[in-house]
TIFI-209654 format. One record per residue (C-alpha): residue number from 1; residue in one letter; x negated, y negated, z. Coordinates in steps of 0.001 Angstrom, whole numbers. Layout:
<pts>
PT seq type      c1      c2      c3
PT NUM    a       X       Y       Z
...
</pts>
This chain:
<pts>
PT seq type      c1      c2      c3
PT   1    x   20816  -28804 -113857
PT   2    x   17384  -28110 -115654
PT   3    x   16708  -29407 -119195
PT   4    x   17655  -27126 -121989
PT   5    x   14903  -25166 -123506
PT   6    x   13200  -27109 -126258
PT   7    x   14006  -30379 -124726
PT   8    x   11442  -32889 -125444
PT   9    x   10138  -35346 -123114
PT  10    x   11860  -38101 -125207
PT  11    x   15229  -36412 -124794
PT  12    x   14827  -35845 -121050
PT  13    x   14049  -39568 -120474
PT  14    x   17002  -40607 -122757
PT  15    x   19255  -38563 -120636
PT  16    x   17867  -39877 -117473
PT  17    x   18314  -43416 -118675
PT  18    x   21888  -42618 -119623
PT  19    x   22460  -41471 -115978
PT  20    x   20897  -44490 -114598
PT  21    x   23281  -46731 -116641
PT  22    x   26278  -45016 -115788
PT  23    x   28682  -47034 -113676
PT  24    x   29730  -46032 -109995
PT  25    x   32840  -43924 -109885
PT  26    x   33737  -44414 -106237
PT  27    x   34300  -41091 -104410
PT  28    x   34983  -39081 -107643
PT  29    x   32865  -35962 -108021
PT  30    x   31197  -36271 -111370
PT  31    x   28422  -34182 -112989
PT  32    x   24736  -34904 -112408
PT  33    x   21889  -34004 -114679
PT  34    x   19185  -32683 -112275
PT  35    x   18957  -30895 -109058
PT  36    x   18367  -27140 -109278
PT  37    x   16105  -26324 -106333
PT  38    x   15558  -22457 -106137
PT  39    x   16140  -20427 -102959
PT  40    x   13046  -18675 -101875
PT  41    x   12096  -16744  -98647
PT  42    x   10894  -18846  -95815
PT  43    x    8687  -17796  -93029
PT  44    x   10350  -18244  -89631
PT  45    x    7950  -20858  -88706
PT  46    x    8628  -22838  -91874
PT  47    x   12364  -22475  -91399
PT  48    x   12191  -23642  -87786
PT  49    x    9972  -26618  -88749
PT  50    x   12463  -27667  -91421
PT  51    x   15301  -27226  -89176
PT  52    x   13764  -29525  -86628
PT  53    x   12946  -32029  -89238
PT  54    x   16455  -32616  -90367
PT  55    x   18079  -32685  -86761
PT  56    x   18992  -35671  -85059
PT  57    x   20986  -37964  -87444
PT  58    x   21014  -41067  -85416
PT  59    x   21133  -44309  -87301
PT  60    x   17801  -45437  -88500
PT  61    x   15779  -47601  -86145
PT  62    x   13264  -49712  -88107
PT  63    x    9884  -50463  -86182
PT  64    x    7024  -52530  -87613
PT  65    x    3562  -52692  -86496
PT  66    x    3564  -56512  -87022
PT  67    x    5302  -59445  -88198
PT  68    x    3748  -59385  -91438
PT  69    x    4992  -55744  -91921
PT  70    x    8452  -56926  -91180
PT  71    x    8218  -59724  -93521
PT  72    x    6876  -57301  -96196
PT  73    x    9864  -54942  -95611
PT  74    x   12449  -57888  -95961
PT  75    x   10850  -58966  -99095
PT  76    x   11245  -55383 -100579
PT  77    x   14847  -55191  -99200
PT  78    x   15809  -58403 -100966
PT  79    x   14207  -57391 -104393
PT  80    x   15514  -53785 -104160
PT  81    x   18905  -55096 -103289
PT  82    x   19230  -57297 -106291
PT  83    x   18079  -54576 -108632
PT  84    x   20707  -52027 -107020
PT  85    x   23555  -54466 -106948
PT  86    x   24988  -53383 -110475
PT  87    x   25303  -49901 -109045
PT  88    x   26430  -50698 -105463
PT  89    x   28163  -53972 -105607
PT  90    x   29176  -54050 -101997
PT  91    x   26299  -55658  -99903
PT  92    x   26674  -53944  -96627
PT  93    x   26807  -50565  -98511
PT  94    x   23732  -51535 -100528
PT  95    x   21717  -52570  -97583
PT  96    x   22602  -49541  -95521
PT  97    x   21568  -47354  -98384
PT  98    x   18330  -49005  -98842
PT  99    x   17473  -49022  -95150
PT 100    x   18196  -45408  -94789
PT 101    x   16024  -44668  -98021
PT 102    x   13190  -46656  -96490
PT 103    x   13508  -45060  -93105
PT 104    x   13731  -41363  -94289
PT 105    x   10983  -41836  -96885
PT 106    x    8671  -43138  -94223
PT 107    x    9709  -40557  -91663
PT 108    x    8659  -37797  -94317
PT 109    x    5474  -39508  -95348
PT 110    x    6797  -40277  -98795
PT 111    x    6611  -43363 -101020
PT 112    x    9892  -45238 -100819
PT 113    x    9530  -46062 -104535
PT 114    x    9147  -42471 -105449
PT 115    x   12334  -41579 -103366
PT 116    x   14161  -44235 -105133
PT 117    x   13033  -43096 -108594
PT 118    x   14024  -39539 -107622
PT 119    x   17600  -40707 -106635
PT 120    x   17910  -42634 -109700
PT 121    x   17088  -39726 -111995
PT 122    x   18955  -37072 -109983
PT 123    x   22282  -38888 -109320
PT 124    x   21873  -42606 -110562
PT 125    x   22869  -43540 -107148
PT 126    x   26211  -41838 -107019
PT 127    x   27068  -40476 -103500
PT 128    x   29339  -37776 -104564
PT 129    x   27589  -36650 -107743
PT 130    x   27645  -32886 -108346
PT 131    x   25336  -30980 -110880
PT 132    x   26390  -28026 -113093
PT 133    x   24552  -25808 -110691
PT 134    x   26336  -27229 -107505
PT 135    x   23628  -29524 -106265
PT 136    x   25231  -32409 -104309
PT 137    x   24995  -36179 -103427
PT 138    x   22232  -38707 -103874
PT 139    x   19165  -36493 -103930
PT 140    x   21196  -33615 -105390
PT 141    x   20733  -31080 -102523
PT 142    x   21511  -27398 -103329
PT 143    x   24169  -25973 -100763
PT 144    x   21939  -22942  -99839
PT 145    x   19738  -25338  -97763
PT 146    x   22603  -26008  -95463
PT 147    x   22535  -22433  -94504
PT 148    x   18766  -22080  -94568
PT 149    x   18050  -25169  -92310
PT 150    x   21343  -26617  -91405
PT 151    x   24729  -25753  -89714
PT 152    x   26339  -24283  -93059
PT 153    x   28597  -27181  -93491
PT 154    x   28169  -28274  -97140
PT 155    x   30416  -31047  -97041
PT 156    x   27969  -32914  -94997
PT 157    x   25612  -33109  -97984
PT 158    x   27765  -36068  -99144
PT 159    x   26946  -37818  -96077
PT 160    x   24327  -40629  -97005
PT 161    x   21767  -40100  -94095
PT 162    x   22134  -36379  -94052
PT 163    x   21523  -36158  -97977
PT 164    x   18623  -38446  -97891
PT 165    x   16931  -36617  -94729
PT 166    x   17526  -33079  -96571
PT 167    x   16041  -34469  -99681
PT 168    x   12964  -36062  -98160
PT 169    x   12195  -33165  -95990
PT 170    x   12675  -30733  -98776
PT 171    x   10520  -32713 -101088
PT 172    x    7931  -32983  -98269
PT 173    x    7893  -29262  -98014
PT 174    x    7294  -28911 -101594
PT 175    x    4530  -31229 -101647
PT 176    x    2718  -29372  -98751
PT 177    x    3200  -26136 -100668
PT 178    x    1632  -27708 -103805
PT 179    x   -1264  -29039 -101573
PT 180    x    -409  -32750 -102309
PT 181    x     253  -32379 -106148
PT 182    x    3397  -34416 -106580
PT 183    x    3719  -33471 -110185
PT 184    x    4139  -29796 -109097
PT 185    x    6389  -30633 -105932
PT 186    x    8789  -32523 -108174
PT 187    x    8843  -29409 -110537
PT 188    x    9753  -27316 -107512
PT 189    x   12408  -29799 -106441
PT 190    x   14048  -29608 -109820
PT 191    x   13575  -25941 -110296
PT 192    x   11470  -26595 -113341
PT 193    x    8025  -26110 -112014
PT 194    x    5222  -26785 -114614
PT 195    x    7517  -28368 -117051
PT 196    x    6668  -32187 -117575
PT 197    x   10212  -33610 -118397
PT 198    x   11541  -34026 -114989
PT 199    x    8266  -35240 -113080
PT 200    x    7614  -37711 -115927
PT 201    x   11421  -39117 -115585
PT 202    x   10935  -39638 -111807
PT 203    x    7297  -41398 -112083
PT 204    x    8842  -43620 -114866
PT 205    x   11767  -44598 -112598
PT 206    x    9257  -45046 -109700
PT 207    x    7024  -47388 -111702
PT 208    x    9997  -49653 -112218
PT 209    x   10727  -49796 -108488
PT 210    x    7167  -50629 -107773
PT 211    x    7102  -53388 -110388
PT 212    x   10051  -55028 -108774
PT 213    x    8702  -54630 -105326
PT 214    x    5196  -56288 -106448
PT 215    x    7147  -59179 -108062
PT 216    x    8648  -59884 -104668
PT 217    x    5527  -59680 -102726
</pts>
């Protein structure tokens, strides 16, 4: 849901922080603050490209160019797992989530810290979150995307890898449309293009994830 007219940046960040602090509620569908992508006409070539990008939901297979790159990943995984533990107490679930975020972010050419910041603001890491406008899951994907570039089964938006892949592909699409301007791309993602509250909240969350990663390096 988009911020109410007249909401200030402070109010927006306060609501984002409250979401981030909310406890996990298992499989209960609970409201989410953000996630209002707007449906817009897509050229056939764009639709085909997006459809191709989201197909093939095989489990992530992580590959590294060097031993050092793998060690960097393991350091990141350890630090990120520790930070995420209050929201995802079960270790295997937490590691699977982080591995998938890392994989899908890299696959889409996005910074992992940015995607984690976006998930934090969008859903506070709640798998079954639903916004007031019907956006679903970790990255708050609007159901119309399943009709546009998926098979139409909106229930799949609660599947972890499907949700993360859709979110990363959609954000990459918006970033390309905005010629690399992440501020504007995030506005498109939230349905609030040109307004500062949402991008600023995501960037603030991203900086915290970057700080934790740098401490682990």
